[in-house]
C-alpha positions as CSV (number, residue, x, y, z in Angstrom):
1,M,10.6,9.5,-1.8
2,P,11.0,9.7,-5.7
3,L,12.4,12.9,-6.9
4,I,12.2,13.5,-10.8
5,Q,14.7,16.5,-11.9
6,V,14.4,17.8,-15.5
7,K,16.5,20.7,-16.8
8,I,15.5,22.6,-19.6
9,I,16.6,25.6,-21.5
10,E,14.8,28.7,-20.2
11,G,12.0,30.2,-22.4
12,V,11.7,26.9,-24.4
13,F,8.5,25.8,-22.7
14,S,5.6,27.7,-21.8
15,S,4.1,27.4,-18.0
16,A,1.4,25.3,-19.4
17,Q,3.9,22.7,-20.9
18,K,6.1,22.5,-18.1
19,Q,3.1,21.8,-16.0
20,E,2.0,19.2,-18.2
21,M,5.6,18.0,-17.8
22,V,5.0,17.6,-14.2
23,K,2.1,15.9,-14.6
24,K,3.1,13.1,-17.2
25,L,6.3,12.6,-15.6
26,T,4.6,12.1,-12.3
27,D,1.9,9.8,-13.9
28,A,5.0,7.8,-15.3
29,M,6.9,7.3,-12.3
30,V,3.6,6.4,-10.4
31,S,2.7,3.5,-13.1
32,I,6.1,2.0,-11.8
33,E,6.2,2.8,-8.2
34,G,2.4,2.3,-7.6
35,G,-0.4,4.7,-6.9
36,N,0.3,5.0,-3.3
37,M,3.5,6.9,-4.0
38,R,2.0,9.5,-5.7
39,Q,1.5,11.8,-2.8
40,V,5.3,11.7,-2.1
41,T,6.9,11.8,-5.6
42,W,8.4,14.9,-6.1
43,C,9.0,16.6,-9.7
44,I,11.2,19.5,-10.5
45,A,11.3,21.3,-13.9
46,E,14.4,23.6,-13.7
47,E,15.4,26.0,-16.3
48,V,19.0,26.6,-17.3
49,K,20.3,29.9,-18.7
50,S,20.4,30.0,-22.5
51,G,23.9,29.5,-23.7
52,D,24.6,27.5,-20.3
53,W,23.9,24.3,-21.6
54,G,25.9,22.5,-24.2
55,I,26.2,19.4,-26.5
56,A,29.3,18.2,-27.7
57,G,31.3,21.0,-26.5
58,N,28.8,23.5,-28.4
59,P,26.5,25.8,-26.2
60,L,22.9,25.8,-26.9
61,T,20.8,28.8,-26.7
62,T,16.9,29.0,-26.7
63,G,16.9,29.8,-30.1
64,D,18.8,26.7,-31.0
65,V,16.2,24.5,-29.2
66,K,13.3,26.4,-30.8
67,A,14.7,26.1,-34.2
68,L,15.3,22.0,-33.5
69,A,12.0,21.7,-32.3
70,A,10.6,23.4,-35.6
71,G,12.9,20.9,-37.7
72,G,16.0,23.3,-38.1
73,A,19.4,22.5,-37.3
74,K,21.8,24.0,-34.9
75,G,24.1,26.3,-36.4
């Protein structure tokens, strides 16, 4: 049974965006594995506490990710 796990920093995505993420990721997996597998394909969007995620040794916060999404740089 396929399990899709997505980890995201808390407070970045709305509930509607997370629901869309689950739907589209499930659709992508089903396009590979076949439609009969939809009913047993699990998808979990798990939020990680702001600051508990890092890249290149630098912690990222919710604000950092929102700034990146808006076209700004972390820092």
